[in-house]
Kinemage of the C-alpha trace (Angstrom):
@kinemage 1
@onewidth
@group {chain A} dominant
@subgroup {mainchain}
@vectorlist {calphas} color= white
{ca met a 1} P 99.271 92.470 93.572
{ca met a 2} L 100.487 94.638 90.775
{ca gln a 3} L 101.798 92.683 87.713
{ca asp a 4} L 105.554 92.775 87.111
{ca val a 5} L 104.962 94.712 83.732
{ca asp a 6} L 103.071 97.303 85.777
{ca val a 7} L 105.795 97.740 88.273
{ca leu a 8} L 108.340 98.165 85.495
{ca lys a 9} L 106.054 101.060 84.175
{ca met a 10} L 105.916 102.436 87.548
{ca gln a 11} L 109.665 102.192 87.995
{ca ala a 12} L 110.108 104.343 84.662
{ca arg a 13} L 107.809 107.076 86.110
{ca trp a 14} L 109.733 107.210 89.252
{ca arg a 15} L 113.026 107.349 87.269
{ca thr a 16} L 111.745 110.261 85.298
{ca leu a 17} L 110.540 112.025 88.527
{ca thr a 18} L 113.724 111.380 90.415
{ca gly a 19} L 115.864 112.270 87.419
{ca ala a 20} L 114.366 115.705 87.050
{ca leu a 21} L 115.438 116.053 90.695
{ca gly a 22} L 118.922 115.426 89.772
{ca met a 23} L 119.041 111.909 91.236
{ca asp a 24} L 120.830 109.155 89.356
{ca ala a 25} L 118.881 105.674 88.750
{ca ala a 26} L 121.244 103.952 91.213
{ca ala a 27} L 120.350 106.273 94.063
{ca ala a 28} L 116.819 106.343 93.407
{ca gln a 29} L 116.268 102.609 93.016
{ca pro a 30} L 116.499 101.525 96.787
{ca val a 31} L 113.766 104.127 97.470
{ca phe a 32} L 111.552 102.437 94.725
{ca ala a 33} L 112.153 99.174 96.171
{ca lys a 34} L 110.933 100.424 99.591
{ca leu a 35} L 107.974 101.957 98.282
{ca val a 36} L 107.067 98.830 96.217
{ca ala a 37} L 107.555 96.732 99.492
{ca gln a 38} L 105.310 99.128 101.403
{ca tyr a 39} L 102.617 99.537 98.844
{ca glu a 40} L 102.392 95.765 97.659
{ca gly a 41} L 102.640 94.409 101.206
{ca asn a 42} L 100.024 91.784 102.494
{ca gly a 43} L 96.523 93.035 102.914
{ca arg a 44} L 96.978 96.069 100.680
{ca ala a 45} L 93.866 95.253 98.525
{ca tyr a 46} L 93.333 98.985 97.657
{ca his a 47} L 96.029 101.124 99.059
{ca asn a 48} L 98.666 99.756 96.965
{ca leu a 49} L 100.889 100.673 93.968
{ca thr a 50} L 97.823 100.342 91.573
{ca his a 51} L 96.335 103.312 93.504
{ca val a 52} L 99.390 105.350 93.306
{ca arg a 53} L 99.321 104.885 89.630
{ca gln a 54} L 95.741 105.748 89.383
{ca val a 55} L 96.143 108.907 91.500
{ca leu a 56} L 98.920 109.964 89.513
{ca thr a 57} L 96.961 109.334 86.250
{ca ser a 58} L 94.097 111.531 87.723
{ca ala a 59} L 96.445 114.319 88.918
{ca met a 60} L 97.881 114.431 85.258
{ca glu a 61} L 94.662 115.860 83.929
{ca leu a 62} L 95.361 119.174 85.758
{ca ala a 63} L 99.289 118.914 85.918
{ca asp a 64} L 99.370 122.327 83.673
{ca glu a 65} L 97.438 123.994 86.449
{ca ala a 66} L 99.701 122.695 89.351
{ca val a 67} L 101.836 125.288 90.956
{ca asp a 68} L 104.362 122.722 91.958
{ca trp a 69} L 103.899 119.625 89.971
{ca thr a 70} L 107.135 118.121 91.432
{ca ala a 71} L 105.826 118.174 95.014
{ca val a 72} L 102.385 117.020 93.863
{ca gln a 73} L 103.911 113.954 92.186
{ca leu a 74} L 106.261 113.116 95.090
{ca ala a 75} L 103.372 113.471 97.640
{ca ile a 76} L 101.250 111.091 95.695
{ca trp a 77} L 103.989 108.467 95.785
{ca phe a 78} L 104.271 108.761 99.373
{ca his a 79} L 100.963 109.837 100.513
{ca asp a 80} L 99.857 106.166 101.485
{ca val a 81} L 103.386 104.540 101.959
{ca val a 82} L 102.266 104.024 105.655
{ca tyr a 83} L 98.908 102.509 105.859
{ca val a 84} L 97.278 100.671 108.747
{ca pro a 85} L 93.521 100.288 108.170
{ca gly a 86} L 91.669 102.554 110.545
{ca ala a 87} L 94.728 104.355 111.932
{ca pro a 88} L 94.301 107.933 112.488
{ca asp a 89} L 97.933 109.125 111.718
{ca asn a 90} L 98.582 107.059 108.425
{ca glu a 91} L 99.069 110.320 106.516
{ca ala a 92} L 101.261 111.996 109.087
{ca gln a 93} L 103.520 108.727 109.429
{ca ser a 94} L 103.681 108.867 105.560
{ca ala a 95} L 104.739 112.427 105.627
{ca arg a 96} L 107.540 111.610 108.234
{ca phe a 97} L 108.654 108.816 105.725
{ca ala a 98} L 108.675 111.350 102.836
{ca arg a 99} L 110.842 113.701 104.949
{ca his a 100} L 113.385 111.130 105.917
{ca ile a 101} L 113.866 110.114 102.506
{ca leu a 102} L 114.021 113.578 100.959
{ca gln a 103} L 116.377 114.803 103.558
{ca gly a 104} L 118.485 111.694 102.683
{ca trp a 105} L 118.497 113.255 99.161
{ca arg a 106} L 119.572 116.404 100.695
{ca ala a 107} L 116.520 118.235 99.324
{ca gly a 108} L 115.602 121.452 100.865
{ca glu a 109} L 112.840 122.422 103.011
{ca ala a 110} L 111.439 124.530 100.023
{ca leu a 111} L 110.557 120.815 98.443
{ca ile a 112} L 110.131 119.002 101.798
{ca val a 113} L 107.490 121.164 103.303
{ca pro a 114} L 105.084 121.334 100.449
{ca val a 115} L 105.349 117.411 99.995
{ca glu a 116} L 104.615 116.976 103.778
{ca gln a 117} L 101.482 119.448 103.391
{ca leu a 118} L 100.075 117.603 100.465
{ca ile a 119} L 100.441 114.305 101.845
{ca leu a 120} L 98.693 115.721 104.898
{ca ala a 121} L 95.987 116.941 102.644
{ca thr a 122} L 94.977 113.493 101.636
{ca ala a 123} L 93.500 113.072 105.215
{ca leu a 124} L 89.694 113.251 105.886
{ca asp a 125} L 90.553 116.439 107.916
{ca gly a 126} L 92.966 117.849 105.430
{ca glu a 127} L 90.588 120.620 103.867
{ca thr a 128} L 92.456 123.319 105.563
{ca cys a 129} L 95.896 122.506 103.968
{ca pro a 130} L 97.409 125.874 102.839
{ca his a 131} L 99.289 124.534 99.837
{ca pro a 132} L 97.548 125.873 96.483
{ca asp a 133} L 97.767 122.376 95.019
{ca ala a 134} L 95.678 120.744 97.684
{ca pro a 135} L 92.503 120.646 95.995
{ca leu a 136} L 94.257 118.793 93.053
{ca ile a 137} L 95.914 116.035 95.146
{ca gln a 138} L 92.808 115.703 97.025
{ca asp a 139} L 90.457 115.173 94.231
{ca ala a 140} L 92.694 112.946 92.494
{ca asp a 141} L 92.892 110.725 95.610
{ca ile a 142} L 89.327 110.243 95.770
{ca ala a 143} L 88.603 110.222 91.844
{ca thr a 144} L 87.941 106.632 92.603
{ca leu a 145} L 84.608 107.582 94.242
{ca gly a 146} L 83.164 109.056 90.800
{ca trp a 147} L 84.207 105.686 88.942
{ca pro a 148} L 81.614 103.742 86.862
{ca pro a 149} L 79.286 101.634 89.330
{ca asp a 150} L 81.058 98.334 88.396
{ca ala a 151} L 84.576 99.733 89.191
{ca tyr a 152} L 83.351 101.475 92.151
{ca arg a 153} L 82.158 98.044 93.574
{ca arg a 154} L 85.245 96.395 93.048
{ca tyr a 155} L 86.977 99.434 95.029
{ca ala a 156} L 84.440 98.952 97.814
{ca gln a 157} L 85.049 95.364 97.993
{ca ala a 158} L 89.008 95.865 98.075
{ca ile a 159} L 88.501 98.189 101.070
{ca arg a 160} L 86.255 95.601 102.862
{ca arg a 161} L 89.232 93.071 102.243
{ca glu a 162} L 91.620 95.598 103.908
{ca phe a 163} L 89.359 95.536 106.870
{ca ala a 164} L 88.909 91.709 106.829
{ca his a 165} L 89.894 91.548 110.639
{ca val a 166} L 86.857 93.787 111.588
{ca pro a 167} L 83.334 92.089 112.186
{ca glu a 168} L 80.696 92.748 109.650
{ca glu a 169} L 78.540 94.700 112.028
{ca ala a 170} L 81.231 96.941 113.109
{ca tyr a 171} L 82.627 97.508 109.422
{ca arg a 172} L 79.079 98.384 108.233
{ca his a 173} L 78.835 100.961 111.050
{ca gly a 174} L 82.357 102.451 110.581
{ca arg a 175} L 81.863 102.464 106.752
{ca ser a 176} L 78.476 104.025 106.692
{ca gln a 177} L 79.812 106.726 108.895
{ca ile a 178} L 82.526 107.495 106.404
{ca leu a 179} L 80.042 107.412 103.544
{ca thr a 180} L 77.806 109.826 105.323
{ca tyr a 181} L 80.421 112.181 106.001
{ca phe a 182} L 81.268 112.368 102.287
{ca leu a 183} L 77.690 112.806 101.314
{ca gln a 184} L 77.408 115.744 103.817
{ca gln a 185} L 79.956 117.753 102.061
{ca glu a 186} L 78.562 120.546 100.057
{ca arg a 187} L 81.268 119.402 97.266
{ca leu a 188} L 83.133 116.340 97.196
{ca tyr a 189} L 85.458 117.581 94.699
{ca arg a 190} L 87.175 121.067 95.233
{ca thr a 191} L 88.436 121.558 91.607
{ca asp a 192} L 85.855 122.510 89.044
{ca his a 193} L 87.363 120.071 86.701
{ca phe a 194} L 86.583 116.918 88.768
{ca phe a 195} L 83.420 118.603 90.141
{ca ala a 196} L 81.962 118.802 86.799
{ca arg a 197} L 83.357 115.225 85.816
{ca leu a 198} L 82.748 113.036 88.780
{ca glu a 199} L 80.505 114.776 91.659
{ca asp a 200} L 77.320 113.287 90.294
{ca gln a 201} L 78.549 109.762 89.768
{ca ala a 202} L 80.246 109.887 93.020
{ca arg a 203} L 77.134 110.742 95.264
{ca thr a 204} L 75.372 107.980 93.421
{ca asn a 205} L 77.933 105.494 94.147
{ca leu a 206} L 78.142 106.434 97.830
{ca gln a 207} L 74.529 106.531 98.419
{ca gln a 208} L 74.082 103.060 96.625
{ca glu a 209} L 76.787 101.708 98.857
{ca leu a 210} L 75.267 103.122 101.929
{ca val a 211} L 71.670 101.623 101.050
{ca glu a 212} L 73.727 98.076 100.597
{ca leu a 213} L 75.228 98.680 103.999
{ca ala a 214} L 72.103 99.197 105.774
């Protein structure tokens, strides 16, 4: 659960973003409250508001290279707003949630479609996303994998808590499949920036967790 002071900092970031879209604070606040309720809901040990903050922070490293930085930021805010552990349509549901909100703000398709595309790009099968900022959001979303070993271990433990309802043997099998999928990729990180900074450590972390799951 995010601390109150951190929620306030995230609220300030939200107001800056929505203010740039011409939204006043009173109109943007109810949506922020919905986001907090979703992200800080029961069982969200990793896919929570802290994760949103971490992805935003990572993405900012390449903000100057983004084609549509506004769409990237909105997509990050909404990308895990719907999250059911193991569900195959979390990203699709999150994209629909974002469309509903943005349509309510009378945003045009020129903004809504890129936000949807970038949310869908964060799915495991999102590599074919046509938006030029897809590599940026994809890499920011999995920057966690390249964290130092102790931080990565805490991430892995948080994922296990989110799947607390899954028996140990089944969890080990499913998690091992996902780790193997990542390790089989030619590159985990599509941008040169994150590839140079995180690729080696991420592969070490994934391999170590895979050994521990065996």
